[in-house]
KEKE-3310 file (N, C-alpha, C; in steps of 0.2 Angstrom, whole numbers, plus 5000, padded with zeros to 4 digits):
npx = (5005:5003:5008:4999:4988:4982:4975:4970:4974:4983:4997:5012:5027:5036:5047:5054:5062:5074:5074:5079:5093:5097:5095:5103:5117:5121:5123:5135:5144:5147:5157:5157:5168:5183:5184:5183:5191:5203:5213:5224:5235:5232:5224:5209:5206:5203:5188:5185:5178:5171:5167:5158:5147:5130:5127:5121:5125:5127:5130:5134:5135:5143:5155:5156:5158:5174:5177:5174:5173:5179:5169:5161:5148:5134:5122:5114:5104:5097:5087:5089:5085:5072:5070:5064:5056:5058:5058:5067:5065:5072:5082:5084:5081:5081:5072:5079:5087:5084:5097:5107:5102:5105:5118:5121:5118:5128:5138:5138:5136:5147:5158:5146:5144:5155:5158:5151:5150:5158:5147:5135:5120:5109:5098:5088:5079:5067:5059:5045:5050:5063:5069:5075:5087:5093:5093:5102:5115:5116:5117:5129:5137:5134:5127:5110:5096:5081:5067:5057:5039:5031:5015:5008:4997:4990:4989:4993:4981:4975:4971:4971:4983:4988:4985:4999:5005:5012:5030:5045:5060:5075:5083:5099:5115:5131:5140:5141:5138:5126:5114:5099:5083:5069:5060:5057:5050:5038:5019:5005:4988:4972:4960:4951:4945:4943:4948:4948:4956:4953:4942:4952:4960:4969:4983:4979:4974:4965:4960:4956:4953:4950:4952:4968:4982:4997:5011:5023:5032:5030:5038:5027:5024:5007:5005:5006:5006:5006:5015:5005:4998:4991:4999:5012:5026:5026:5033:5039:5044:5044:5046:5044:5050:5040:5041:5037:5038:5054:5057:5055:5064:5076:5076:5075:5088:5097:5108:5104:5111:5119:5126:5117:5118:5112:5115:5106:5097:5087:5074:5077:5071:5075:5087:5079:5069:5081:5087:5077:5074:5086:5097:5113:5117:5123:5119:5118:5115:5112:5102:5099:5087:5081:5090:5088:5073:5076:5085:5076:5067:5073:5076:5066:5063:5071:5062:5051:5049:5039:5032:5022:5011:5018:5019:5021:5033:5026:5021:5008:4991:4987:4982:4978)
npy = (4995:5010:5026:5036:5030:5026:5028:5043:5043:5035:5033:5028:5024:5031:5032:5041:5040:5050:5054:5042:5042:5054:5052:5039:5046:5049:5037:5028:5018:5002:4990:4972:4957:4957:4970:4976:4972:4975:4967:4955:4958:4969:4979:4985:5002:5005:5008:5030:5036:5048:5048:5039:5043:5046:5041:5032:5015:5007:4988:4974:4965:4957:4960:4976:4973:4972:4985:4992:5006:5001:5001:5013:5014:5020:5013:4998:4990:4979:4971:4959:4947:4936:4918:4913:4907:4920:4933:4947:4957:4952:4947:4933:4925:4909:4897:4887:4874:4877:4875:4879:4890:4897:4897:4905:4918:4919:4921:4935:4942:4943:4953:4964:4967:4972:4985:4992:5005:5002:5004:5003:5000:4986:4979:4966:4961:4948:4932:4922:4907:4910:4915:4910:4906:4918:4922:4914:4916:4928:4928:4923:4934:4945:4954:4950:4960:4957:4953:4962:4959:4965:4967:4964:4975:4965:4952:4937:4924:4906:4891:4878:4882:4896:4911:4921:4934:4941:4949:4948:4956:4956:4965:4970:4974:4978:4978:4981:4994:5006:5016:5020:5029:5029:5041:5046:5038:5035:5031:5038:5033:5030:5033:5022:5019:5031:5036:5047:5056:5066:5073:5077:5073:5058:5054:5055:5067:5074:5080:5089:5078:5068:5059:5054:5045:5043:5032:5020:5011:4994:4979:4972:4978:4985:4996:4997:5002:4993:4998:5004:5007:5020:5028:5039:5034:5022:5009:4998:4986:4971:4967:4978:4991:5000:5017:5023:5011:5009:5021:5020:5011:5020:5032:5027:5022:5028:5044:5062:5065:5054:5039:5027:5012:5003:4987:4979:4987:4990:4998:5009:5014:5015:5023:5035:5038:5040:5052:5061:5060:5068:5061:5052:5040:5025:5016:5000:4991:4979:4978:4989:4996:4999:5006:5016:5022:5023:5036:5046:5046:5049:5060:5067:5069:5080:5091:5087:5081:5072:5059:5042:5042:5045:5059:5076:5072:5059:5043:5036:5027:5015:5020:5032)
npz = (5002:4996:5003:4998:4997:5008:5026:5033:5045:5047:5054:5051:5049:5034:5019:5009:4991:4991:5004:5008:5001:5010:5022:5024:5021:5033:5042:5051:5043:5042:5033:5033:5033:5024:5021:5032:5042:5036:5027:5027:5036:5042:5054:5059:5067:5083:5089:5097:5108:5106:5091:5089:5096:5098:5085:5074:5069:5055:5055:5055:5071:5077:5068:5074:5084:5092:5087:5094:5110:5125:5142:5139:5140:5149:5151:5146:5132:5127:5115:5109:5095:5097:5102:5091:5075:5064:5053:5048:5039:5028:5033:5042:5057:5065:5076:5089:5098:5120:5125:5112:5111:5122:5120:5109:5113:5122:5113:5109:5120:5131:5123:5122:5137:5139:5134:5143:5159:5174:5183:5177:5171:5166:5154:5148:5135:5133:5128:5135:5130:5128:5138:5151:5144:5144:5156:5162:5156:5159:5173:5176:5176:5178:5191:5194:5197:5195:5187:5174:5171:5155:5149:5134:5125:5114:5109:5102:5098:5105:5102:5108:5119:5133:5129:5123:5129:5134:5139:5146:5155:5158:5171:5176:5184:5182:5193:5211:5212:5206:5200:5201:5199:5208:5208:5196:5187:5192:5193:5187:5193:5192:5207:5213:5226:5236:5247:5262:5275:5289:5281:5271:5254:5256:5251:5238:5223:5216:5200:5184:5176:5186:5200:5206:5210:5215:5212:5216:5204:5199:5195:5187:5174:5165:5159:5145:5128:5113:5098:5085:5071:5071:5077:5080:5081:5074:5065:5052:5056:5062:5077:5087:5101:5111:5115:5126:5134:5136:5138:5151:5157:5153:5163:5173:5176:5168:5170:5165:5149:5149:5142:5132:5124:5113:5106:5096:5087:5078:5074:5080:5090:5106:5104:5100:5112:5121:5116:5116:5129:5136:5132:5128:5113:5107:5094:5087:5072:5059:5048:5035:5032:5042:5049:5041:5047:5058:5058:5053:5063:5072:5069:5067:5082:5086:5087:5092:5106:5112:5120:5120:5131:5142:5152:5160:5169:5173:5172:5164:5167:5155:5136:5138)
capx = (5000:5008:5006:4992:4981:4984:4971:4974:4976:4989:5004:5015:5033:5040:5052:5055:5071:5075:5074:5083:5098:5098:5096:5110:5124:5119:5125:5143:5141:5154:5155:5159:5172:5190:5185:5180:5195:5208:5217:5227:5240:5233:5219:5206:5207:5196:5183:5183:5170:5168:5165:5151:5142:5124:5125:5118:5131:5125:5134:5135:5137:5149:5160:5159:5160:5177:5181:5170:5177:5178:5167:5160:5140:5130:5117:5113:5097:5098:5085:5089:5080:5070:5069:5056:5058:5055:5061:5066:5065:5077:5087:5079:5084:5077:5073:5084:5085:5087:5105:5111:5101:5109:5125:5121:5118:5133:5143:5140:5134:5152:5158:5141:5146:5163:5155:5147:5155:5158:5142:5130:5114:5107:5093:5089:5072:5067:5050:5045:5055:5070:5070:5078:5092:5096:5094:5108:5121:5117:5118:5135:5141:5131:5119:5103:5092:5073:5064:5051:5037:5025:5008:5005:4989:4987:4992:4990:4975:4977:4965:4976:4986:4987:4987:5005:5001:5017:5035:5051:5065:5079:5086:5105:5120:5138:5140:5136:5136:5122:5110:5093:5080:5061:5055:5058:5047:5030:5013:4997:4984:4966:4959:4945:4941:4946:4949:4948:4956:4947:4942:4958:4961:4973:4988:4978:4973:4960:4961:4949:4954:4948:4954:4973:4987:5004:5013:5028:5032:5032:5040:5024:5019:5003:5000:5009:5002:5013:5014:5000:4998:4988:5004:5018:5031:5028:5037:5035:5048:5039:5046:5046:5048:5037:5045:5034:5041:5060:5057:5056:5072:5079:5074:5077:5095:5103:5107:5104:5119:5122:5127:5113:5121:5110:5118:5101:5094:5081:5070:5079:5067:5081:5090:5076:5070:5087:5087:5071:5076:5093:5105:5114:5115:5124:5114:5122:5109:5113:5099:5100:5083:5080:5094:5085:5071:5079:5086:5071:5064:5078:5078:5058:5064:5075:5059:5046:5049:5032:5032:5014:5010:5023:5019:5022:5033:5022:5018:4999:4986:4986:4977:4976)
capy = (5002:5017:5033:5041:5025:5026:5030:5049:5041:5030:5036:5023:5030:5029:5035:5044:5040:5055:5054:5037:5044:5059:5048:5035:5049:5051:5032:5024:5011:4997:4983:4966:4955:4958:4978:4979:4968:4978:4963:4950:4962:4975:4979:4991:5004:5006:5020:5031:5038:5055:5045:5034:5046:5048:5038:5023:5010:5002:4987:4967:4967:4954:4965:4981:4974:4972:4992:4998:5006:4996:5004:5016:5016:5019:5008:4993:4991:4975:4967:4953:4941:4929:4912:4910:4911:4926:4934:4953:4960:4948:4944:4927:4920:4903:4894:4881:4873:4881:4877:4884:4898:4902:4899:4910:4924:4919:4925:4943:4947:4944:4958:4968:4970:4976:4990:4995:5007:4995:5005:5002:4994:4983:4976:4961:4959:4941:4930:4914:4902:4913:4919:4905:4905:4925:4923:4910:4919:4936:4928:4920:4938:4952:4955:4950:4963:4959:4952:4962:4957:4968:4965:4969:4974:4962:4945:4929:4919:4899:4887:4874:4882:4901:4916:4922:4942:4947:4949:4948:4960:4955:4969:4969:4979:4978:4977:4980:5002:5007:5021:5020:5035:5027:5045:5050:5032:5037:5030:5041:5028:5031:5031:5017:5021:5042:5038:5055:5059:5073:5076:5078:5067:5053:5051:5057:5073:5077:5083:5090:5072:5063:5058:5050:5042:5043:5027:5017:5006:4986:4974:4970:4982:4982:5000:4999:4999:4992:5002:5004:5011:5027:5030:5042:5031:5017:5008:4991:4982:4966:4967:4986:4990:5005:5022:5021:5006:5011:5028:5019:5009:5026:5037:5024:5019:5032:5051:5065:5068:5047:5037:5021:5009:4996:4983:4976:4994:4989:5004:5013:5015:5015:5030:5040:5039:5041:5057:5064:5062:5073:5056:5051:5035:5022:5010:4996:4987:4977:4980:4996:5000:5000:5013:5023:5022:5026:5042:5048:5046:5054:5069:5071:5068:5085:5096:5082:5076:5068:5051:5043:5039:5049:5066:5079:5068:5054:5036:5036:5021:5013:5023:5037)
capz = (5001:4997:5006:4996:4996:5015:5029:5035:5053:5047:5052:5049:5046:5026:5018:5000:4990:4991:5013:5009:5000:5016:5029:5023:5024:5040:5045:5052:5040:5043:5030:5036:5029:5024:5021:5037:5046:5034:5025:5032:5039:5046:5061:5059:5071:5087:5089:5102:5111:5101:5083:5088:5101:5094:5077:5071:5065:5051:5052:5059:5079:5079:5066:5076:5095:5094:5087:5100:5113:5131:5147:5139:5141:5157:5151:5141:5133:5124:5111:5102:5094:5103:5100:5088:5067:5064:5045:5048:5030:5023:5038:5045:5062:5068:5082:5091:5106:5121:5125:5107:5109:5128:5115:5105:5119:5124:5108:5110:5129:5135:5120:5124:5143:5139:5133:5151:5164:5181:5188:5172:5172:5160:5153:5139:5135:5131:5131:5141:5130:5127:5146:5155:5141:5145:5164:5164:5154:5164:5181:5177:5173:5180:5196:5192:5200:5195:5179:5173:5165:5154:5145:5127:5124:5109:5109:5096:5099:5105:5103:5113:5125:5135:5123:5124:5127:5139:5139:5152:5153:5163:5175:5179:5186:5182:5202:5218:5214:5203:5196:5199:5203:5207:5206:5189:5183:5196:5189:5189:5196:5193:5212:5213:5233:5236:5255:5267:5281:5293:5275:5267:5251:5256:5246:5229:5222:5211:5193:5182:5172:5189:5204:5203:5213:5213:5216:5212:5199:5201:5191:5181:5168:5162:5156:5139:5120:5106:5094:5078:5063:5071:5081:5076:5081:5072:5058:5050:5059:5066:5085:5088:5107:5112:5118:5133:5136:5134:5144:5162:5157:5151:5164:5181:5176:5166:5172:5159:5147:5149:5135:5132:5121:5110:5100:5091:5087:5076:5069:5083:5097:5110:5101:5098:5116:5124:5113:5119:5137:5136:5134:5122:5112:5101:5092:5080:5068:5054:5041:5031:5030:5051:5050:5038:5049:5064:5056:5052:5069:5076:5065:5070:5090:5086:5088:5095:5111:5115:5120:5122:5139:5148:5152:5166:5174:5177:5167:5163:5161:5145:5131:5143)
cpx = (5005:5005:5000:4987:4983:4978:4974:4976:4979:4996:5012:5021:5034:5043:5054:5062:5074:5080:5079:5091:5100:5100:5104:5117:5126:5123:5134:5141:5150:5154:5159:5164:5177:5191:5185:5189:5202:5213:5221:5233:5238:5225:5216:5206:5201:5192:5184:5178:5166:5166:5159:5144:5136:5125:5125:5122:5126:5131:5134:5137:5144:5157:5162:5159:5168:5182:5178:5174:5175:5176:5166:5152:5138:5125:5115:5106:5096:5090:5086:5085:5078:5072:5063:5060:5054:5060:5061:5069:5070:5083:5084:5084:5077:5078:5076:5082:5088:5092:5108:5109:5104:5118:5124:5120:5123:5141:5143:5138:5141:5155:5154:5144:5151:5160:5154:5152:5153:5152:5135:5126:5113:5102:5091:5082:5072:5057:5050:5049:5063:5073:5075:5085:5097:5097:5103:5114:5120:5120:5127:5140:5140:5129:5114:5098:5081:5073:5057:5046:5030:5022:5008:4998:4987:4992:4988:4986:4977:4972:4969:4979:4984:4987:4993:5004:5006:5025:5040:5056:5069:5083:5093:5111:5126:5140:5138:5134:5130:5119:5102:5088:5072:5056:5053:5053:5042:5024:5009:4993:4980:4964:4953:4941:4946:4944:4951:4951:4954:4946:4944:4958:4967:4977:4988:4976:4966:4961:4954:4946:4950:4953:4960:4979:4993:5007:5018:5027:5032:5036:5035:5020:5013:5000:5004:5007:5008:5012:5010:5001:4993:4994:5009:5025:5032:5030:5035:5040:5044:5040:5047:5044:5043:5042:5045:5038:5051:5062:5058:5063:5077:5082:5075:5082:5098:5100:5105:5110:5123:5123:5122:5116:5115:5112:5113:5096:5087:5079:5072:5074:5072:5084:5087:5074:5075:5089:5080:5073:5083:5097:5106:5116:5122:5124:5118:5115:5113:5109:5099:5093:5080:5084:5091:5080:5070:5079:5081:5067:5068:5078:5071:5058:5067:5069:5051:5049:5046:5033:5026:5014:5014:5022:5018:5027:5031:5020:5009:4996:4986:4981:4975:4981)
cpy = (5005:5022:5035:5037:5022:5029:5037:5049:5037:5034:5034:5027:5027:5034:5036:5043:5044:5057:5049:5038:5050:5055:5044:5039:5049:5044:5030:5018:5006:4990:4977:4961:4955:4967:4980:4977:4970:4974:4960:4953:4967:4976:4985:4996:5005:5012:5023:5035:5042:5051:5042:5037:5047:5047:5033:5022:5004:4997:4978:4968:4963:4957:4972:4982:4978:4979:4994:4999:5002:5002:5011:5019:5017:5017:5004:4993:4988:4971:4963:4949:4936:4921:4907:4911:4916:4931:4944:4957:4960:4945:4939:4925:4913:4901:4889:4879:4877:4880:4879:4889:4903:4902:4904:4917:4925:4921:4929:4944:4949:4952:4966:4970:4971:4982:4995:4998:4999:4999:5006:4999:4991:4978:4974:4959:4951:4940:4925:4909:4905:4914:4917:4904:4911:4924:4918:4913:4925:4934:4925:4928:4944:4950:4955:4953:4960:4957:4956:4959:4962:4966:4969:4968:4972:4955:4937:4925:4911:4896:4883:4876:4890:4906:4921:4931:4946:4945:4948:4952:4960:4961:4966:4974:4975:4975:4979:4990:5003:5013:5021:5025:5032:5034:5049:5044:5030:5035:5035:5034:5031:5029:5028:5020:5027:5041:5045:5055:5066:5077:5080:5074:5062:5051:5051:5064:5072:5083:5085:5083:5068:5064:5053:5051:5042:5038:5025:5012:4999:4983:4971:4976:4981:4989:5002:4997:4997:4995:5002:5010:5019:5031:5033:5038:5023:5015:5000:4988:4977:4965:4974:4987:4998:5011:5022:5017:5007:5018:5027:5018:5015:5031:5034:5023:5022:5040:5056:5067:5059:5045:5030:5019:5003:4993:4980:4982:4994:4995:5011:5018:5018:5024:5037:5041:5040:5051:5063:5065:5065:5067:5056:5043:5032:5016:5006:4992:4986:4978:4987:5001:5003:5005:5017:5025:5027:5033:5046:5052:5049:5061:5072:5072:5078:5091:5093:5079:5071:5062:5049:5040:5041:5057:5072:5075:5061:5049:5037:5029:5020:5016:5028:5041)
cpz = (5000:5001:5005:4996:5004:5018:5032:5043:5052:5048:5054:5046:5039:5025:5010:4997:4992:4998:5012:5008:5006:5021:5029:5024:5031:5045:5045:5049:5039:5040:5032:5032:5028:5023:5029:5043:5041:5032:5031:5037:5041:5052:5060:5065:5076:5088:5095:5102:5106:5094:5084:5092:5096:5086:5078:5067:5062:5050:5056:5066:5078:5073:5066:5082:5093:5092:5092:5108:5120:5135:5146:5139:5148:5158:5145:5141:5127:5121:5105:5099:5096:5099:5095:5079:5067:5054:5048:5044:5028:5027:5043:5052:5062:5074:5082:5097:5110:5124:5117:5108:5116:5122:5110:5108:5121:5119:5107:5116:5131:5129:5123:5132:5144:5139:5138:5153:5171:5184:5185:5173:5165:5159:5146:5139:5129:5131:5133:5137:5130:5136:5149:5154:5145:5151:5165:5163:5158:5169:5180:5175:5176:5187:5194:5197:5200:5187:5181:5168:5160:5148:5140:5127:5119:5111:5103:5099:5098:5109:5107:5119:5127:5129:5126:5123:5132:5137:5143:5148:5159:5166:5179:5179:5186:5189:5205:5217:5207:5201:5198:5204:5202:5206:5200:5186:5188:5191:5192:5189:5195:5202:5212:5222:5237:5243:5258:5273:5283:5286:5269:5263:5254:5254:5239:5228:5215:5207:5192:5176:5177:5195:5204:5211:5210:5215:5211:5210:5200:5195:5184:5178:5164:5159:5149:5133:5116:5103:5089:5076:5065:5074:5079:5077:5080:5066:5058:5052:5065:5074:5087:5094:5105:5117:5124:5139:5139:5138:5151:5161:5157:5158:5173:5181:5172:5169:5166:5158:5148:5145:5135:5124:5119:5104:5096:5092:5082:5073:5075:5089:5104:5111:5102:5106:5122:5121:5117:5125:5138:5137:5127:5119:5108:5099:5087:5078:5062:5045:5041:5031:5037:5051:5047:5043:5055:5064:5055:5058:5073:5073:5068:5080:5091:5088:5091:5099:5114:5116:5125:5127:5144:5147:5160:5172:5176:5169:5167:5160:5154:5142:5134:5140)
residu = (MET:THR:GLU:ALA:GLU:ARG:SER:PRO:ARG:ASN:LYS:THR:LEU:THR:LEU:SER:GLY:GLU:GLU:ALA:VAL:ARG:TYR:GLY:GLU:ARG:LEU:LEU:THR:ILE:PRO:SER:GLY:PRO:GLU:ASN:GLN:GLY:GLY:GLU:ASP:MET:VAL:PRO:ALA:PRO:PHE:ILE:VAL:GLY:GLN:ILE:THR:ASP:ARG:THR:ILE:ASN:ALA:ASP:LEU:PHE:SER:VAL:LEU:PRO:ARG:LEU:PRO:ARG:ALA:PHE:ALA:ASP:LEU:LEU:ILE:VAL:ASP:PRO:PRO:TYR:ASN:LEU:ASP:LYS:ASN:PHE:HIS:GLY:ASN:SER:PHE:ARG:SER:ARG:SER:SER:SER:GLU:TYR:ARG:GLU:TYR:VAL:GLU:SER:TRP:LEU:PRO:ALA:VAL:LEU:ALA:CYS:ALA:LYS:PRO:ASP:ALA:SER:VAL:TYR:ILE:CYS:CYS:ASP:TRP:LYS:SER:SER:ALA:SER:VAL:PHE:GLY:ALA:LEU:GLU:ASP:ARG:CYS:VAL:VAL:ARG:ASN:ARG:ILE:THR:TRP:GLN:ARG:GLU:LYS:GLY:ARG:GLY:ALA:ALA:HIS:ASN:TRP:LYS:ASN:CYS:SER:GLU:ASP:ILE:TRP:PHE:ALA:THR:MET:GLY:ALA:ASP:PHE:TYR:PHE:ASP:VAL:ASP:SER:VAL:MET:HIS:ARG:ARG:LYS:VAL:ILE:ALA:PRO:TYR:ARG:GLU:ASN:GLY:VAL:PRO:LYS:ASP:TRP:THR:GLU:THR:PRO:ASP:GLY:LYS:PHE:ARG:ARG:THR:CYS:PRO:SER:ASN:LEU:TRP:ASP:ASP:ILE:THR:VAL:PRO:TYR:TRP:SER:MET:SER:GLU:ASN:THR:GLU:HIS:PRO:THR:GLN:LYS:PRO:GLU:LYS:LEU:VAL:ALA:LYS:LEU:VAL:LEU:ALA:SER:SER:ARG:PRO:GLY:ALA:ILE:ILE:PHE:ASP:PRO:PHE:ALA:GLY:SER:GLY:THR:SER:ALA:VAL:THR:ALA:LYS:LYS:LEU:GLY:ARG:HIS:PHE:VAL:ALA:VAL:GLU:GLN:ASN:ARG:ASP:TYR:CYS:LEU:TRP:ALA:GLU:LYS:ARG:LEU:GLU:ARG:ALA:GLU:THR:ASP:ARG:GLU:ILE:GLN:GLY:TYR:SER:GLY:GLY:MET:PHE:ARG:GLU:ARG:ASN:SER)
# end
């Protein structure tokens, strides 16, 4: 379907030919194979932090990891392919046994963790099938702090099983010292029973929209809306994470000005959210189209800092 044929309310990102050329010039492209290796007798120079900060790196992760500086990132947000058959616009990932999937995770995890500062936090996304493999690989190398489970608004129906409508995010830190700002990720919850004490609202406030309470976040997130066609952040990436979800990770586990590293950047959600929230980013993605989508979203973020579901320093309930 062309842009002209779409509903006026369909805000899914598109690219013109001119935009593809223009955004392509912004990418830091690293070819794989001999070009990246510098020949038999040459080793490519490692990057310094300034060369990669706020850049989308179009490269195979395994080609670029040896060139990344060590201990540069304050926060890692990692969203690898889950243990499923999935086609990422030409790059296919195949399901494998649990032990083989753990081997896959361990093929990149040590080098990714080497990019983290000693006090950095790490979040790795997964689903029920890959969660145990991710936990095992992470527990061997980090301090695992928690498992976040977030409920997708939609889930595929299942006639002979429970419908799968949730995913996990493992939260870990590189060591005992780490940053966590709970005040930045408070929720605004509608008050069902507005209790008063001496005629004064107890732990809630009344607004023109209703009665609400400011509450601490738990590790069960039921306020997330998966990007869909009428949301401006939506792309055609098959497993795109919502900006609202990533915003919670960024705000809780990084200070303004921090560097967020995303080694499986997809269509750029972590990078875009980091930019909107006053952080820096380093994003690696092998699919060129996804990199171009990320660059268009990053350009939009220069003038539009809105994150759907988050405003006034508070996260709102789903679809509010």
